[in-house]
C-alpha positions in Angstrom: 86.8 38.0 140.3 86.2 40.9 137.9 85.1 44.4 138.9 83.5 46.6 136.4 83.0 50.3 136.9 80.6 52.0 134.4 81.1 55.8 134.4 78.7 56.5 131.5 75.1 56.9 132.8 73.6 56.2 129.3 75.4 52.8 129.1 74.3 52.0 132.7 70.7 52.8 131.8 70.8 50.6 128.7 72.2 47.7 130.7 69.4 48.2 133.2 66.8 48.1 130.5 68.2 45.0 129.0 68.4 43.4 132.4 64.8 44.2 133.1 63.7 42.9 129.7 65.6 39.6 130.1 64.7 39.3 133.8 68.3 39.1 134.9 70.3 41.2 137.3 73.2 43.4 136.0 75.9 40.9 137.0 74.3 38.0 135.0 73.8 40.3 132.0 77.4 41.5 132.0 78.7 38.0 132.4 76.7 36.9 129.4 77.9 39.9 127.4 81.6 39.2 128.3 81.2 35.5 127.4 79.6 36.4 124.1 82.4 38.9 123.3 85.1 36.4 124.2 83.5 33.7 122.1 83.1 35.8 119.0 86.6 37.4 119.1 88.6 34.3 120.2 90.2 33.6 116.8 89.8 36.9 115.1 92.5 38.8 117.0 95.8 38.9 115.4 99.1 40.0 116.8 99.8 43.5 115.5 103.4 44.4 115.1 105.6 46.5 112.8 107.6 44.8 110.2 111.0 46.3 109.9 113.2 46.4 106.9 116.0 44.0 107.5 118.3 45.7 105.1 117.9 49.0 107.0 118.9 47.5 110.4 121.6 45.0 109.2 125.2 45.9 109.7 128.5 44.2 109.1 130.7 43.3 112.0 134.4 43.7 111.1 136.9 42.2 113.5 140.5 41.4 113.1 141.2 37.7 113.5 144.7 36.6 114.4 146.4 34.1 112.3 145.6 31.1 114.5 144.0 28.1 112.7 140.4 27.8 113.9 139.3 24.9 111.7 139.3 22.4 114.5 136.7 24.3 116.7 133.3 22.8 116.6 130.8 24.8 118.7 127.9 23.1 120.4 128.7 19.6 119.1 128.1 18.2 122.5 124.4 18.9 122.3 122.3 16.0 121.1 118.8 17.5 121.6 118.8 21.2 120.8 115.2 21.7 121.9 115.8 20.1 125.3 119.0 22.2 125.7 117.2 25.5 125.0 114.3 24.4 127.2 116.7 23.8 130.1 118.5 27.1 129.5 115.2 29.0 129.7 114.1 27.2 132.8 117.4 28.0 134.6 117.1 31.7 133.9 113.8 32.1 135.8 
C-alpha cells in the first residue's frame, strides 16, 4: 500500500485533468505514472559515492615484534571454501 499526499494544488489540478481526459480515476493514473517512472529509471540510476584518495588515508602501523620465530604460523589454513566461511560468519552475526 502506498499513500501519496499532494500539497501542490496546481499539480493536483493537472492530475485531475489528465484523469478526466484518459477516463481514469486519480489512483489509476498515479499507478500508471509510478510504473512508467520505475520502468524508465530502472537501469539508469547509479550508486553515487565519493572516491577518496587512498594515499591520503593510508597510514603505517608500527609495532614492536618480539624475537619469537613466527614462520610456522599459518592463519586460516583450516578453511577450504572461503566464500562459504564468510557466508556463515555473516549469517551468525544477524
